[in-house]
Rosetta silent file (secondary structure, phi, psi, omega in degrees, C-alpha in Angstrom):
SEQUENCE: XXXXXXXXXXXXXXXXXXXXXXXXXXXXXXXXXXXXXXXXXXXXXXXXXXXXXXXXXXXXXXXXXXXXXXXXXXXXXXXXXXXXXXXXXXXXXXXXXXXXXXXXXXXXXXXXXXXXXXXXXXXXXXXXXXXXXXXXXXXXXXXXXXXXXXXXXXXXXXXXXXXXXXXXXXXXXXXXXXXXXXXXXXXXXXXXXXXXXXXXXXXXXXXXXXXXXXXXXXXXXXXXXXXXXXX
SCORE:     score description
SCORE:     0.000 S_00000001
   1 L     0.000  134.785 -178.282  -36.632   10.992  -15.736 S_00000001
   2 L   -65.376  141.589  176.653  -33.181   10.457  -17.257 S_00000001
   3 L   -77.659  164.435  176.281  -30.729    8.381  -15.241 S_00000001
   4 H   -58.102  -39.024  179.251  -27.308    9.701  -14.238 S_00000001
   5 H   -63.403  -39.565  177.948  -25.792    7.376  -16.840 S_00000001
   6 H   -62.945  -40.911 -178.243  -28.059    8.836  -19.539 S_00000001
   7 H   -68.203  -41.088  175.823  -27.032   12.378  -18.615 S_00000001
   8 H   -60.285  -43.586 -179.658  -23.349   11.497  -18.687 S_00000001
   9 H   -63.513  -37.410 -178.572  -23.798    9.916  -22.103 S_00000001
  10 H   -71.351  -38.664  175.235  -25.600   12.990  -23.414 S_00000001
  11 H   -62.599  -42.321  178.127  -22.890   15.390  -22.208 S_00000001
  12 H   -61.291  -48.277 -178.343  -20.305   13.166  -23.881 S_00000001
  13 H   -63.812  -48.105 -179.697  -22.237   13.003  -27.136 S_00000001
  14 H   -62.071  -37.814  178.631  -23.033   16.706  -27.239 S_00000001
  15 H   -63.212  -41.436 -179.704  -19.436   17.616  -26.500 S_00000001
  16 H   -69.328  -33.266  174.250  -18.196   15.505  -29.393 S_00000001
  17 H   -64.422  -42.838  178.194  -20.744   17.101  -31.722 S_00000001
  18 H   -61.136  -41.999  179.579  -19.477   20.542  -30.687 S_00000001
  19 H   -60.313  -37.427 -176.198  -15.886   19.449  -31.343 S_00000001
  20 L   -79.583   -5.157 -172.489  -16.789   18.320  -34.843 S_00000001
  21 L  -133.768   42.964  166.281  -18.543   21.580  -35.688 S_00000001
  22 L    88.628   11.121 -175.893  -16.214   24.462  -34.963 S_00000001
  23 L  -108.337    1.209 -179.545  -16.365   24.820  -31.185 S_00000001
  24 L   -73.723  140.935  170.842  -13.078   23.277  -30.096 S_00000001
  25 E  -144.278   71.345 -176.970  -10.470   25.474  -28.434 S_00000001
  26 L    57.624 -115.699 -176.560   -7.943   22.958  -27.139 S_00000001
  27 L  -102.908   10.946 -174.213   -9.132   21.988  -23.613 S_00000001
  28 E  -105.802  154.580 -176.474  -11.494   24.915  -23.060 S_00000001
  29 L   104.949  151.484 -176.679  -15.263   25.131  -23.396 S_00000001
  30 E  -159.677  149.772  172.331  -18.026   23.101  -21.811 S_00000001
  31 E  -113.011  134.757  176.942  -21.564   21.809  -22.168 S_00000001
  32 E  -128.572  144.033  177.542  -23.725   21.461  -19.056 S_00000001
  33 E  -118.358  137.076  177.507  -27.104   19.776  -18.550 S_00000001
  34 E   -65.365  132.020  175.306  -29.487   20.591  -15.729 S_00000001
  35 L   -72.598  123.663 -175.874  -29.804   17.730  -13.266 S_00000001
  36 L   -66.882  -13.054  178.583  -33.502   16.750  -13.307 S_00000001
  37 L   -95.531    3.648  174.903  -33.380   16.040   -9.564 S_00000001
  38 L    80.908   15.315 -176.031  -32.297   19.584   -8.775 S_00000001
  39 L   -83.173  -21.270 -176.870  -28.827   18.709   -7.542 S_00000001
  40 E   152.881 -137.291 -177.990  -26.893   20.938   -9.941 S_00000001
  41 E  -132.787  147.561  174.354  -25.457   20.527  -13.438 S_00000001
  42 E   -98.146  124.833 -178.847  -23.689   17.757  -15.330 S_00000001
  43 E  -149.248  161.135 -178.626  -20.617   18.983  -17.222 S_00000001
  44 E   -69.228  154.734  175.360  -17.307   17.689  -18.502 S_00000001
  45 L   -73.871  164.281  179.940  -14.239   17.739  -16.297 S_00000001
  46 L   -78.675  168.681  172.861  -11.488   20.239  -16.963 S_00000001
  47 L    75.561   12.990  172.974   -8.220   19.684  -18.838 S_00000001
  48 L  -133.176  154.439  179.252   -9.704   17.720  -21.762 S_00000001
  49 L   -83.041  164.009  178.148  -11.069   18.828  -25.122 S_00000001
  50 H   -52.256  -41.379 -174.570  -14.628   18.455  -26.329 S_00000001
  51 H   -70.583  -14.880 -177.113  -13.592   15.609  -28.610 S_00000001
  52 H   -94.332   -5.335 -169.288  -12.119   13.640  -25.687 S_00000001
  53 L   -72.867  113.969  171.163  -15.168   13.616  -23.434 S_00000001
  54 L  -103.199  175.958 -176.309  -16.273   10.129  -22.481 S_00000001
  55 H   -64.027  -30.544  179.553  -19.010    9.208  -20.055 S_00000001
  56 H   -79.378   -4.161  179.092  -16.537    8.854  -17.178 S_00000001
  57 H   -95.595    9.682 -174.850  -15.330   12.421  -17.797 S_00000001
  58 E  -106.003  131.147 -175.492  -18.659   13.974  -16.786 S_00000001
  59 E  -112.988  152.016  168.170  -19.140   15.496  -13.334 S_00000001
  60 E  -100.426  117.807 -178.333  -22.142   16.546  -11.268 S_00000001
  61 E  -113.266  126.919  179.501  -21.466   20.034   -9.892 S_00000001
  62 E   -72.237  167.373 -179.424  -23.791   21.550   -7.288 S_00000001
  63 L   -66.448  -15.040  174.835  -25.173   25.057   -7.484 S_00000001
  64 L   -96.481    5.248  178.115  -22.582   26.050   -4.887 S_00000001
  65 L    90.049   -1.546 -179.858  -19.753   24.663   -6.995 S_00000001
  66 L   -74.739  139.852  175.101  -19.196   21.525   -4.942 S_00000001
  67 E   -77.224  117.008 -175.429  -18.277   18.346   -6.789 S_00000001
  68 E  -101.340  -26.568 -178.616  -21.095   15.909   -6.027 S_00000001
  69 E  -159.195  142.658  177.286  -20.316   13.006   -8.335 S_00000001
  70 L   107.681  166.812 -178.111  -17.558   11.961  -10.718 S_00000001
  71 L  -115.102  132.691  179.338  -13.782   11.965  -10.841 S_00000001
  72 L   126.534  177.115 -177.988  -11.682   14.907  -11.882 S_00000001
  73 L   -97.970  137.046  179.946  -11.469   18.654  -11.430 S_00000001
  74 L   -78.823  156.562  174.681  -14.384   20.861  -12.374 S_00000001
  75 L   -66.186  144.185  178.194  -14.022   23.818  -14.716 S_00000001
  76 L   -64.365  -25.375 -175.691  -13.487   27.177  -13.016 S_00000001
  77 L   -92.132   26.425  175.967  -16.326   28.645  -15.072 S_00000001
  78 H   -53.899  -30.202 -179.591  -19.035   26.440  -13.583 S_00000001
  79 H   -63.398  -20.450  174.351  -20.978   29.632  -12.527 S_00000001
  80 H   -54.361  -48.371 -172.517  -21.804   30.271  -16.195 S_00000001
  81 H   -77.946  -46.086 -176.526  -24.058   27.241  -16.150 S_00000001
  82 H   -65.509  -39.506 -176.304  -25.434   27.316  -12.632 S_00000001
  83 H   -77.314  -33.884  173.988  -26.395   30.990  -12.718 S_00000001
  84 H   -64.746  -42.576 -179.527  -28.002   30.860  -16.157 S_00000001
  85 H   -70.029  -31.648  173.457  -30.041   27.853  -15.058 S_00000001
  86 H   -61.349  -41.632 -173.689  -31.003   29.591  -11.811 S_00000001
  87 H   -86.195  -17.545 -176.308  -32.310   32.573  -13.767 S_00000001
  88 L  -126.147   89.581  178.927  -33.878   30.633  -16.652 S_00000001
  89 L   -60.779  -19.872  179.743  -36.177   27.785  -15.553 S_00000001
  90 L   -78.607  -12.627 -174.517  -36.836   27.086  -19.243 S_00000001
  91 L   -90.597  126.886  176.964  -33.182   26.238  -19.894 S_00000001
  92 L  -108.160  -11.386 -179.067  -32.125   22.604  -19.646 S_00000001
  93 E  -156.310  148.285 -179.778  -28.644   22.914  -21.159 S_00000001
  94 E  -134.045  132.912  171.778  -25.955   25.552  -21.701 S_00000001
  95 E  -107.111  131.714  166.886  -23.024   25.592  -24.115 S_00000001
  96 E  -123.977  125.885  178.261  -20.012   27.821  -23.502 S_00000001
  97 E  -146.810  174.087  177.115  -17.296   27.812  -26.130 S_00000001
  98 L  -112.792   50.026 -178.372  -14.713   29.979  -27.840 S_00000001
  99 L   -58.732  126.530 -167.446  -16.084   29.486  -31.347 S_00000001
 100 H   -64.363  -39.738 -178.535  -13.831   31.642  -33.573 S_00000001
 101 H   -75.247  -30.113  172.823  -16.387   33.298  -35.833 S_00000001
 102 H   -63.237  -42.399  177.438  -18.615   34.107  -32.857 S_00000001
 103 H   -61.997  -41.776 -178.941  -15.625   35.806  -31.248 S_00000001
 104 H   -62.344  -44.746 -179.975  -14.954   37.738  -34.455 S_00000001
 105 H   -67.246  -39.482  176.880  -18.509   39.051  -34.715 S_00000001
 106 H   -60.393  -43.817 -178.023  -18.555   39.980  -31.035 S_00000001
 107 H   -72.434  -22.547 -178.202  -15.294   41.901  -31.361 S_00000001
 108 H   -72.882  -18.235 -175.254  -16.431   43.669  -34.528 S_00000001
 109 L    63.274   12.624  176.204  -19.208   45.501  -32.628 S_00000001
 110 L   -91.818  145.699  175.162  -21.351   44.891  -35.705 S_00000001
 111 L   -66.441  150.411  172.424  -24.840   43.422  -35.335 S_00000001
 112 L   -71.366  128.028  179.114  -25.336   39.882  -36.492 S_00000001
 113 L  -107.125  140.248  175.648  -27.083   40.021  -39.862 S_00000001
 114 L   -78.149   74.740  177.321  -29.188   37.191  -41.279 S_00000001
 115 L   -81.038   -3.897  179.349  -27.101   36.764  -44.411 S_00000001
 116 L  -148.699  174.000  175.123  -28.136   33.088  -44.365 S_00000001
 117 H   -57.321  -39.455 -176.974  -30.827   30.836  -42.947 S_00000001
 118 H   -58.691  -41.210  179.574  -28.637   30.256  -39.884 S_00000001
 119 H   -63.942  -33.584 -178.110  -28.651   33.952  -39.035 S_00000001
 120 H   -68.208  -17.035  175.642  -32.436   34.122  -39.248 S_00000001
 121 L   -68.610  -26.456 -171.575  -32.678   31.680  -36.353 S_00000001
 122 L  -109.347  -29.636 -178.189  -31.168   34.296  -34.021 S_00000001
 123 L  -130.605  146.494    1.874  -32.083   37.755  -35.326 S_00000001
 124 L   -80.251  165.242  -10.989  -34.118   39.826  -34.955 S_00000001
 125 L   -71.995  173.295 -178.512  -33.550   41.009  -32.287 S_00000001
 126 L   -63.557  153.447  176.712  -29.778   41.161  -32.363 S_00000001
 127 L   -66.873  127.382 -179.090  -27.835   38.691  -30.262 S_00000001
 128 E   -64.652  154.047  177.462  -27.021   40.393  -26.930 S_00000001
 129 E  -112.925  134.849  172.847  -23.416   41.193  -26.003 S_00000001
 130 E   -99.359  117.249 -173.513  -21.888   40.613  -22.586 S_00000001
 131 L  -123.554    6.462 -177.260  -19.272   43.321  -22.033 S_00000001
 132 L   -63.098  -33.269  177.032  -18.822   43.497  -18.253 S_00000001
 133 L  -161.367  154.475  170.265  -15.570   41.555  -18.558 S_00000001
 134 L  -104.670    3.985 -179.687  -13.654   39.424  -21.030 S_00000001
 135 L   -78.368  175.869  177.296  -12.100   37.483  -18.160 S_00000001
 136 L   -65.454  148.401  179.553  -13.182   34.056  -16.953 S_00000001
 137 L   -95.974   95.075 -168.167  -16.573   33.822  -15.244 S_00000001
 138 L  -117.764    2.647  177.668  -15.496   32.281  -11.953 S_00000001
 139 L  -129.257  153.921  175.471  -17.938   33.622   -9.338 S_00000001
 140 H   -56.901  -36.072  179.451  -21.716   33.380   -8.958 S_00000001
 141 H   -62.181  -42.823  177.937  -21.912   37.182   -9.105 S_00000001
 142 H   -67.505  -37.675  176.580  -20.204   37.206  -12.492 S_00000001
 143 H   -61.398  -38.234  178.685  -22.439   34.360  -13.628 S_00000001
 144 H   -67.173  -37.338  176.251  -25.486   36.385  -12.666 S_00000001
 145 H   -62.011  -41.922  178.175  -24.223   39.350  -14.705 S_00000001
 146 H   -64.085  -43.972  179.095  -23.849   37.082  -17.706 S_00000001
 147 H   -61.591  -36.664  178.454  -27.322   35.630  -17.171 S_00000001
 148 H   -66.137  -40.855  177.382  -28.727   39.154  -16.995 S_00000001
 149 H   -65.403  -39.522  178.230  -27.096   40.054  -20.320 S_00000001
 150 H   -61.559  -41.164 -178.341  -28.444   36.856  -21.885 S_00000001
 151 L    58.655 -133.921  179.544  -31.976   37.697  -20.740 S_00000001
 152 L   -99.851   16.599 -179.849  -34.518   35.552  -22.558 S_00000001
 153 L   -76.946  157.825  174.183  -32.341   35.192  -25.676 S_00000001
 154 L   -77.766  -10.583 -175.911  -31.097   31.812  -26.958 S_00000001
 155 E  -160.224  157.463  171.661  -27.516   33.107  -27.049 S_00000001
 156 E  -142.170  139.435  174.054  -25.168   35.876  -26.001 S_00000001
 157 E   -87.294  122.928  176.759  -21.796   36.889  -27.403 S_00000001
 158 E   -91.531  100.173 -167.787  -19.215   37.275  -24.643 S_00000001
 159 L   -60.890  130.646 -178.368  -17.138   40.013  -26.234 S_00000001
 160 L    63.826   22.648 -179.212  -13.421   39.140  -26.563 S_00000001
 161 L  -139.865  -61.696 -174.787  -14.101   35.803  -24.861 S_00000001
 162 E   175.198 -138.602 -174.672  -16.628   33.463  -26.458 S_00000001
 163 E  -151.858  151.305  165.509  -20.303   32.640  -26.519 S_00000001
 164 E  -122.091  139.535  179.107  -23.074   31.097  -24.445 S_00000001
 165 E  -136.037  137.138 -176.405  -25.985   29.289  -26.088 S_00000001
 166 E  -122.012  161.294  175.168  -28.951   27.744  -24.289 S_00000001
 167 E  -155.357  167.690  178.602  -31.692   25.258  -25.075 S_00000001
 168 L   -73.957  -15.602  173.968  -34.458   23.409  -23.352 S_00000001
 169 L  -150.927  176.728 -176.324  -32.317   20.285  -23.629 S_00000001
 170 H   -62.770  -46.055  177.126  -28.810   19.302  -24.705 S_00000001
 171 H   -57.068  -40.786 -179.752  -29.649   18.681  -28.388 S_00000001
 172 H   -63.501  -44.344  179.751  -31.350   22.073  -28.570 S_00000001
 173 H   -66.713  -42.526 -177.764  -28.422   23.943  -27.030 S_00000001
 174 H   -66.726  -45.824  179.794  -25.822   22.108  -29.109 S_00000001
 175 H   -61.320  -43.037  179.122  -27.661   22.557  -32.413 S_00000001
 176 H   -65.242  -37.867  176.828  -28.156   26.263  -31.746 S_00000001
 177 H   -62.839  -42.972  177.809  -24.479   26.651  -30.862 S_00000001
 178 H   -61.613  -43.395 -177.842  -23.504   24.986  -34.140 S_00000001
 179 H   -72.102  -32.237  177.296  -25.879   27.215  -36.097 S_00000001
 180 H   -66.970  -43.851  176.486  -24.742   30.397  -34.372 S_00000001
 181 H   -61.429  -38.502  177.705  -21.122   29.706  -35.279 S_00000001
 182 H   -63.851  -43.323  179.466  -22.291   28.979  -38.854 S_00000001
 183 H   -62.020  -42.794  178.910  -24.234   32.267  -38.968 S_00000001
 184 H   -67.518  -37.647  176.691  -21.204   34.203  -37.727 S_00000001
 185 H   -61.556  -44.706  178.524  -18.957   32.406  -40.216 S_00000001
 186 H   -58.769  -40.131 -178.596  -21.259   33.362  -43.072 S_00000001
 187 H   -69.850  -41.217  178.548  -21.122   37.004  -41.994 S_00000001
 188 H   -62.206  -43.072  179.103  -17.333   37.018  -41.649 S_00000001
 189 H   -64.819  -41.594  179.005  -16.960   35.478  -45.125 S_00000001
 190 H   -62.365  -42.924  178.719  -19.440   37.967  -46.590 S_00000001
 191 H   -62.225  -39.664  179.652  -17.559   40.893  -45.077 S_00000001
 192 H   -70.493  -22.254 -178.228  -14.306   39.554  -46.527 S_00000001
 193 L   -85.883    6.647  176.975  -15.954   39.185  -49.940 S_00000001
 194 L   130.334   -0.283  177.687  -16.551   42.909  -50.233 S_00000001
 195 L   111.221  155.254 -178.086  -18.883   43.873  -47.435 S_00000001
 196 L   -90.887  107.901 -177.431  -22.368   43.062  -46.242 S_00000001
 197 L  -111.413  -26.729 -177.464  -24.802   44.773  -48.579 S_00000001
 198 L  -130.760  132.997  173.711  -27.794   42.439  -48.599 S_00000001
 199 L  -152.525  161.239 -179.426  -29.412   40.521  -45.766 S_00000001
 200 L   -67.883  129.707  179.028  -32.882   39.268  -44.879 S_00000001
 201 L   -68.965  164.357 -175.191  -34.980   42.007  -43.301 S_00000001
 202 H   -56.559  -49.329 -176.305  -36.494   41.643  -39.850 S_00000001
 203 H   -62.968  -43.627 -179.500  -40.036   40.908  -40.994 S_00000001
 204 H   -68.651  -36.874  178.991  -38.904   38.338  -43.563 S_00000001
 205 H   -63.940  -43.364  178.262  -36.491   36.689  -41.105 S_00000001
 206 H   -66.353  -37.112 -178.147  -39.238   36.243  -38.545 S_00000001
 207 H   -67.750  -35.550 -176.465  -41.643   34.971  -41.199 S_00000001
 208 H   -89.328   -9.183 -178.409  -39.285   32.292  -42.467 S_00000001
 209 H   -58.765  -42.899  179.470  -38.101   31.124  -39.046 S_00000001
 210 H   -66.316  -25.271 -179.200  -40.988   28.633  -38.579 S_00000001
 211 H   -88.158  -39.807 -178.422  -40.335   27.083  -41.985 S_00000001
 212 H   -83.734  -28.908 -174.334  -36.534   26.959  -41.975 S_00000001
 213 L  -131.008   49.602  174.047  -36.055   26.263  -38.263 S_00000001
 214 L   -67.359  164.350  177.052  -39.063   24.333  -37.042 S_00000001
 215 H   -57.464  -37.387  178.491  -38.650   22.037  -34.058 S_00000001
 216 H   -63.948  -40.750  178.597  -38.666   19.121  -36.477 S_00000001
 217 H   -64.647  -40.136  179.571  -35.825   20.603  -38.523 S_00000001
 218 H   -65.499  -39.211  177.233  -33.735   21.158  -35.419 S_00000001
 219 H   -65.268  -40.476  178.440  -34.313   17.571  -34.308 S_00000001
 220 H   -65.080  -38.023  178.824  -33.362   16.292  -37.746 S_00000001
 221 H   -65.299  -42.724  176.584  -30.194   18.372  -37.674 S_00000001
 222 H   -57.598  -46.697 -179.701  -29.243   16.939  -34.272 S_00000001
 223 H   -60.268  -40.417  178.087  -29.751   13.415  -35.622 S_00000001
 224 H   -64.997  -45.961 -178.580  -27.549   14.224  -38.625 S_00000001
 225 H   -60.701  -36.376  176.897  -24.787   15.742  -36.483 S_00000001
 226 H   -68.284  -45.041  178.863  -24.755   12.601  -34.338 S_00000001
 227 H   -61.019  -36.349 -175.807  -24.638   10.350  -37.400 S_00000001
 228 L   -69.327  -13.936  176.852  -21.820   12.423  -38.850 S_00000001
 229 L   -68.549  -27.244 -178.785  -19.606   11.570  -35.875 S_00000001
 230 L   -74.114  137.257 -179.060  -19.224    8.028  -37.214 S_00000001
 231 L   -66.672    0.000    0.000  -16.308    7.578  -39.638 S_00000001
């Protein structure tokens, strides 16, 4: 079982990977890891950006929102993480960010198309949209609504707000968040280049998913993203 120090280090590392790959929005956005002892979730403190997160900036927040360990103020949107993890025992980590191309695709009301390998990781079926509110998710009830929209999907677009992406662990959630923003970026660029006319069909996208996005490939991508943080 990972120690508290290990979990703090992983939140710090994952946050910096997100910052380096299109998920920064000043001081907003957060990565949370499920506490293996059932106490709650480990997530960065508020008022700092992803790129600033050090190990001492990581808090343990209980499922009731109480600060259990660490120094600093917790993010108001802690229910995003606690309620998704309550509803999804398979989820070990959750990313919430305001990735710009994810926001653009959500606001377009267009389905995400697999115009690239990255898109084929997520569709079919289409990425679900959370439309109950574009406001902050600050209560357990709102968190439960978001978790319901997410369902068993790896991600949901929070329309006019941002995105949530989940994984069985922090590397899995972070890598998927990076790839979802890449998939949305590819679609936005394609639309700007004259419109989306060609994309991988459902059957072909599902068929190539095990070859392009095997567990080994995702692990290798995580290792690369970590290496790329070094100057």
